[in-house]
C-alpha positions in Angstrom: -87.2 68.8 224.1 -89.3 66.0 222.7 -91.7 63.7 224.4 -92.0 60.0 223.8 -95.6 59.2 223.2 -97.1 55.7 222.8 -100.2 55.2 220.7 -101.4 51.6 220.9 -104.6 49.8 219.9 -106.0 47.7 222.8 -109.2 45.8 223.5 -111.3 46.5 226.6 -109.6 43.5 228.3 -106.1 44.8 227.4 -105.1 42.7 224.4 -102.7 44.6 222.1 -101.4 42.0 219.7 -102.8 41.5 216.2 -105.0 44.6 216.2 -106.3 43.9 212.7 -108.5 41.3 214.4 -110.5 44.0 216.3 -110.0 47.4 214.8 -111.4 47.6 211.2 -115.1 47.4 212.1 -114.7 50.5 214.3 -113.0 52.9 211.8 -114.8 56.3 211.9 -114.2 59.7 210.4 -113.4 61.2 213.8 -110.9 58.5 214.7 -109.1 58.8 211.4 -108.9 62.6 211.8 -107.5 62.2 215.3 -105.0 59.6 214.1 -103.8 61.9 211.4 -103.4 64.9 213.8 -101.4 62.7 216.1 -99.1 61.6 213.3 -98.7 65.2 212.1 -97.7 66.3 215.6 -94.9 63.8 215.6 -91.4 64.6 214.4 -90.1 61.0 214.6 -91.0 57.4 215.1 -89.5 55.1 217.7 -90.3 51.5 217.1 -89.3 48.0 218.2 -87.9 45.6 215.6 -91.1 43.6 215.0 -93.3 46.6 214.6 -90.7 48.3 212.5 -90.4 45.3 210.1 -94.2 45.1 209.7 -94.4 48.8 208.9 -91.4 48.7 206.6 -93.0 45.9 204.6 -96.2 47.8 204.0 -95.9 51.6 204.4 -93.5 52.3 201.5 -96.0 50.9 199.1 -99.0 52.8 200.4 -100.6 56.0 199.2 -103.6 57.9 200.5 -105.2 61.3 199.9 -105.2 62.3 203.6 -101.4 62.2 203.9 -100.8 59.3 206.3 -98.4 57.5 203.9 -96.4 60.6 203.0 -95.8 61.5 206.6 -95.0 57.9 207.7 -92.6 57.4 204.8 -90.8 60.8 205.1 -90.3 61.2 208.8 -87.2 60.0 210.7 -87.5 56.5 212.1 -85.5 55.0 215.0 -85.7 51.2 215.6 -84.4 49.6 218.8 -83.0 46.2 218.0 -80.0 44.1 218.9 -80.5 41.9 215.8 -81.3 44.3 213.0 -78.2 45.6 211.3 -79.7 48.3 209.1 -83.1 49.7 208.3 -84.6 49.2 204.9 -87.2 51.9 205.2 -86.0 55.4 204.3 -84.8 57.7 207.0 -84.2 54.8 209.5 -81.6 54.7 212.2 -81.0 51.5 214.1 -80.3 51.8 217.9 -78.5 48.7 219.1 -76.1 49.9 221.8 -76.3 52.3 224.7 -80.1 52.4 224.2 -81.1 54.4 227.3 -78.4 57.0 226.6 -79.3 57.2 222.8 -83.0 57.5 223.4 -82.5 60.2 226.1 -80.3 62.1 223.6 -83.0 61.7 220.9 -85.6 63.2 223.3 -83.2 66.2 223.9 -82.7 66.7 220.1 -86.3 66.4 218.9 -88.7 69.3 219.4 -92.0 67.5 218.9 -93.4 64.1 219.7 -91.5 60.9 219.2 -94.3 58.6 218.4 -94.2 54.9 219.3 -96.8 52.6 217.7 -97.2 49.1 219.2 -93.8 47.8 220.1 -94.8 46.2 223.4 -91.3 45.0 224.5 -89.9 48.5 223.8 -92.7 50.2 225.6 -92.2 48.1 228.7 -88.5 48.9 228.6 -89.2 52.6 228.1 -91.5 52.6 231.2 -89.0 50.8 233.3 -86.3 53.3 232.3 -88.6 56.4 232.8 -88.3 57.4 229.2 -92.0 57.2 228.2 -93.9 60.4 228.7 -97.4 59.6 227.6 -99.5 56.5 226.8 -102.5 56.8 224.4 -104.5 53.7 224.8 -106.9 53.5 221.9 -109.4 51.2 223.5 -111.8 49.2 221.3 -115.2 47.9 222.7 -114.1 44.3 222.2 -113.2 41.5 224.6 -110.7 39.0 223.1 -110.4 36.8 226.1 -106.7 36.1 225.6 -103.6 37.5 223.9 -100.6 39.7 224.5 -101.2 42.5 227.0 -99.3 45.7 227.2 -98.6 45.5 230.9 -96.8 42.6 232.5 -98.1 40.7 235.4 -95.5 41.9 237.8 -97.4 41.6 241.0 -96.6 45.2 241.9 -99.0 48.1 241.2 -97.9 50.8 238.9 -99.6 54.2 238.8 -100.8 56.1 235.8 -102.2 59.6 235.8 -105.1 60.4 233.5 -104.4 63.4 231.3 -107.2 63.1 228.7 -110.0 61.0 227.4 -111.7 61.2 224.0 -114.7 59.1 222.8 -115.4 58.5 219.1 -118.8 57.8 217.5 -117.8 54.2 216.9 -117.5 53.5 220.6 -113.7 53.6 220.6 -112.1 55.6 223.4 -108.6 57.1 223.6 -107.4 57.2 227.2 -104.3 59.3 227.6 -102.1 58.7 230.6 -98.8 59.9 232.0 -96.7 57.5 234.0 -96.4 58.5 237.6 -92.7 59.2 238.3 -93.4 58.9 242.0 -94.3 55.2 241.9 -92.3 53.2 239.3 -92.0 50.1 241.5 -94.5 48.2 239.3 -92.6 48.7 236.1 -89.9 46.1 236.9 -86.3 45.9 236.0 -85.8 43.9 232.8 -83.6 45.1 229.9 -84.8 45.7 226.4 
């Protein structure tokens, strides 16, 4: 059975949108190695429409010696969207109906990690529907002061359980959490 794993770039104050504004100055050899290991451990990608379209516009034209591009371009991709009719990036399946059932079935069919990059609306929905198994918050030592945050201001607390932490030479820290299934009150009830 697969696990749905989020990997998202965030600032110290929780901003997750437009990561190119705060990530490039902190690229390090150890962070690149960890990112590649994470990608290699994944058997599929699960993305929201906006993230998918951004990736589909750039990854097919990329090459690199490390193997990021080859893995990204060859692995199965699932995009959750009610507006996208078909995927243009190779190996893409669009999930537009019965999303919870389809994603649960995907978890049952995939052996390794199902990696989610970005995709804030999808991640919020996955949390609310108890489908997200792990959150890897790649935290950059930057304070943006404003922007889109991963977690909504719901007014209700939501509990995460720390399962790992890794610091890089650049000052970036990966905090790995599992959602607490005992206290999902704070995740809300919206649909995807």
